[in-house]
C-alpha positions as CSV (number, residue, x, y, z in Angstrom):
1,M,11.6,52.3,-22.0
2,L,13.1,52.5,-18.7
3,Y,16.7,52.4,-20.3
4,W,15.4,55.5,-22.4
5,L,14.3,57.3,-19.4
6,L,17.6,56.8,-17.6
7,K,19.7,57.3,-20.4
8,Y,18.1,60.6,-22.1
9,V,16.2,62.4,-19.4
10,L,17.5,61.4,-15.6
11,L,20.9,60.6,-15.3
12,G,22.1,61.1,-18.9
13,P,22.3,64.7,-18.8
14,L,23.3,64.9,-15.1
15,L,26.3,62.4,-15.7
16,R,27.3,64.1,-18.7
17,V,27.6,67.7,-17.2
18,L,29.3,66.3,-13.9
19,Y,31.9,63.6,-15.1
20,R,32.4,65.2,-18.8
21,P,33.2,61.6,-20.6
22,K,35.7,61.4,-23.2
23,V,35.4,58.9,-26.4
24,Q,37.7,57.7,-28.5
25,G,37.1,56.0,-31.7
26,L,33.3,56.6,-31.7
27,D,33.4,57.2,-35.5
28,N,34.7,53.6,-35.9
29,F,31.5,52.5,-34.1
30,P,29.0,51.2,-36.8
31,E,25.4,52.5,-36.9
32,S,23.8,49.1,-37.5
33,G,24.7,45.6,-37.0
34,A,26.7,43.7,-34.3
35,A,29.8,45.2,-32.8
36,I,31.9,44.2,-29.5
37,L,32.9,46.8,-27.1
38,A,36.0,46.6,-25.1
39,S,36.7,49.0,-22.0
40,N,39.4,49.0,-20.1
41,H,37.7,48.3,-16.7
42,L,39.1,50.9,-14.6
43,S,36.0,50.5,-12.2
44,F,32.3,49.4,-11.9
45,S,31.5,52.8,-13.7
46,D,32.3,51.6,-17.2
47,S,28.9,49.9,-17.1
48,I,27.5,53.2,-16.4
49,F,29.4,55.2,-19.0
50,L,29.7,53.3,-22.0
51,P,26.1,53.1,-22.6
52,L,26.0,56.5,-22.0
53,V,28.2,57.4,-24.8
54,C,27.4,55.2,-27.2
55,P,24.7,56.1,-29.9
56,R,23.2,52.6,-29.7
57,R,21.3,50.4,-27.0
58,I,23.9,48.2,-25.3
59,T,23.5,44.8,-23.9
60,F,26.0,43.3,-21.4
61,L,26.6,39.8,-21.4
62,A,27.9,38.1,-18.5
63,K,29.2,34.7,-17.4
64,A,27.0,33.4,-14.5
């Protein structure tokens, strides 16, 4: 519920207006099933904007 609240109600609309992120290749993003997303890691903000522009929930895997 916190994910939905942040993405659609609190931070999502604000970030979309302030930063206006651009997306390339969203039409290649599958509606269901597994997918691997690769970003160019310009900064830590990739982890904020990637879930914002993708229609599905994203879970990040990290090596400990």
